[in-house]
N, C-alpha and C positions, 0 to 999 in steps of 0.2 A: 504493500500500500504506500510505503514511503516514496518509491519511485513514481507511482502514479501522482502523488501530491506534488512532487518536484516538477514533473512534466506539466501538471495543471498550472503551477506557478509560472513556468516558462511560457506556456500558452497564453496566459493572461497578460504577462508583461509584453509579449510580442503583439498582442491585439489591443493595446491600450487605446488606440484611436478608432476602434471599430465597436459596433454594438454587439456585446456578448452577454449571453444569459448562462445561468448555472448549468442548464441542460446542454448547452453547446460544449462547455468545458467537460462535463461528465461524459458526453458522447465521445469526445476526443480521447479520453483516457480509459474509456470502457468500464466505468463504474456508475452506479446509480447516483443521482444528485444528492440524495440524503446521506449516503455513506461517504461520498466525496466531501461534502460540506463539513461533516463531523471530523473526518480525518485531516482535512485542510486546516481547520482552525486549531486542532490539537498540535499539528506539526509546525505551522507558520506563525500562529499566535493571533490571527484575525480571520474572519470569514472571507471567502473568495470575493464577495462584492466589495468589501472594504479594501482588500488587497488591490483589486483593479482600480478603485478610486485613488488609492495612494500612488499607483503607477502613473495615472493620468495627471495628478497634481505635480509629480516630479517632472514629467514631460512639460507641463505648463510652465514650471519654473525655468526650465531650460529655454523654452520658446520666448518667454518674457525677456530674458537676458540676451538672447542671440538674434532677435528679430525686432522689427518695428511694427509688427502686427498689432492691430487694436485688440483690446482685451476681449471683446466679443468674438473676434476671429480666433484668438487663442482658445477661447471657450469652446467654439465649434470644432477646432482642430483636435482637441483632446476628448471629444465625445460627449460634451454637454450641450444641451439645447437652449437653456435659459441662462443668460449672463448673470442675472441676479443670484440665482442658485449657485452658480459656479463661484462667484465672488464671495458669497457667504461661507461656503464650504472650504474654499481655498484659505480664507482668513482664519477660520477655525483650526485648520490643519497646520498652516505655515506660521501663524502668529502675526501676520501682517497682510494687508490687502494686495491684490495684484499690481495696482499702480504704484504703491509704495515699495513693493518688492523690486520692481523694475528700476527704481532710483537708488537702490542700495549700493551698487558698485561704486558710484561716485561718492556717496556718503562715507562708505567704509574706506575708500581711497584717501579721503581727507581726514578721517577720524578712525583709524584702525582699532580693532579689538585689543583690549589690554586685560591681563589677569584680574579677575574680580570674583567676589562671592556675593550673590544677590539673595538675601534672606526671603523667607516666605512671609505671609501676611500676619502671622500670629506672634506678637512679642512674647517671648518665653515659651514658644512652641517647641515641638520636637526637634532634635538635633541628630544628624547622621554625619559621622566623620569617616575618613578612610583614605585609601590610596588607589590610584589607577595604575594598572600595569599594561604595557603594550608588548605584543609579540614582536620578535625581530622582523618577521615578514611585514607587519604593519608599519614599523618604523621605517623600513626600507621603502615601502610603497609611498610614504609621505616625505621622501627625500631627507630622512633623518631629522625632520623638524615638525613634530606633531603639535598641534594646538588642541588640547583635550578639554572637551566640555562634558560636565557631569550634571545630572539633574534628577529630581524626583518628579515622576509623572503619575497621574492618577489612573492611567490605563497602560496596557501592555503595548504601547506604541509611542514613539517619539514624535508626537504631534501636539500642536498648540504650544503655549508657554509653560515651562515647568513650574511647579509650585515653589521650588527653591533650586537655584542653579549656580554654576560656577565655571569660569574659564581658568584652568589651573596654570600655575607657573611650572618651572622646570622640576620642582620637587614632586609634582603630581599628587600632592595631598589636597584633600578637600574637606570643607565643613559646610554642611547644608543645614541651615537653622530656620526657625520660625514656621515649621510645618504644622498645619492643623491636624487634629486627630483623623485617622483614616489609614487606608492601605495604599501603598505606593510601589512603583517599580523604579529601582535605581538603574539609570541608563547612562551610557557614556558614548560619545562620538569624537573621533579625532579627525581634524581637518589639516590640510597642508598649510602650516604657518607661513611659509615663504611663497605660497601660491597667490595668484591674483585674487581680488575680491570675488570675481565670478567663480573661480575654482573653489573658493571657500563656501560660496552659496550653493553651488551644484558641483560637488567634488567628483573628479574623474574615477576615484575608487572610494568604496565605502568601508570605513573602519569603525566598528561598533563593539559595544560590550553591554551586557545586561546581567545584573546580579541574579542568580538563579532563584532566589526566594524573595517574596514580597517583603517590604519594610512596613511594619505596623507601628503607627504613632498612636499612643494611648492618650486619653483625655488629660491625664496627669503625667506628663513625660518624666521618665526616670533619667538616669545618666545617659549621656550621648551613646548612641549605638554606633559601633564601628563595623564597616564593611569594606571589602576589596572588590573592585570591578576590573575584569580583564578584557582587554580589547584585542580584536584580531580582524583580519580581512573578512568581510561578510560574504557568505555564499551568494550566488546570483539570485536565489529565490527569496532572500531576506527582504522584508518590506523596507522601502527607502526611508531615511530620516527626513521628514518633511519640514520640521520646525526650522526656521531661519535662525541659526545659532549665533553667527558673528554679531548681528546688531544687539544681541542681549549683553554683549561685552564691550559695546562702544558707548561711551558716556554721551556723546552727541546724539546717537540714535535713540538712546533711552530718554533723553531730554525731549526730543521731538515726539516720542511716543506719549510721554506724560502730558504734553501740551495739546494733544489732539482732543 
């Protein structure tokens, strides 16, 4: 079943610009839609429909940066019919609207990301500390200069803005504070620190890490929890990291975000 799921993921990624239904994918791999959907979510971490949407938003990010197409044309090119729906869902997944995303390369060129720890909304909330480790293959793929982002996300996908996040310095140590009570996934992504702003917004390779267990923040937080997250080159079927990470570590980008 694993091979069928991986082939389904490849099929969905290749068909991001076409109209696909679960039945089409199930027919392609020779399984029933019900069994494929269950196995796909268990293996990939999200349902097939959300995986397809993630592939479409990743393609939309690339088109927004590499072309002068209007947002409505990008919307249609990645399989959406309504520009309003596309904009709303893109903003929820990426953390910034399509028009604003398109302007990020210039903003980041003038105000590059710097190591920072951004706390969550609860003063005295939960705290998670730890360290990020990168595989030698991951470091090599990033030309020996990884920019490591770590965050607490409410779901098993790096989409939207993390509850608490950080761009790490060379020590790769993190402190994520101010988290409200709840269950979170500790996720990390490494981008090419010496790459262009465009390469940092839509990286040519995906280096990611997810702590295997959820992080539980209790209503009355105890001592800081310590976790280690290990990053490696992501397999081709891994859902893309949609959240725009570099502006979260750019003081000017954050100032503009607060002023909107």
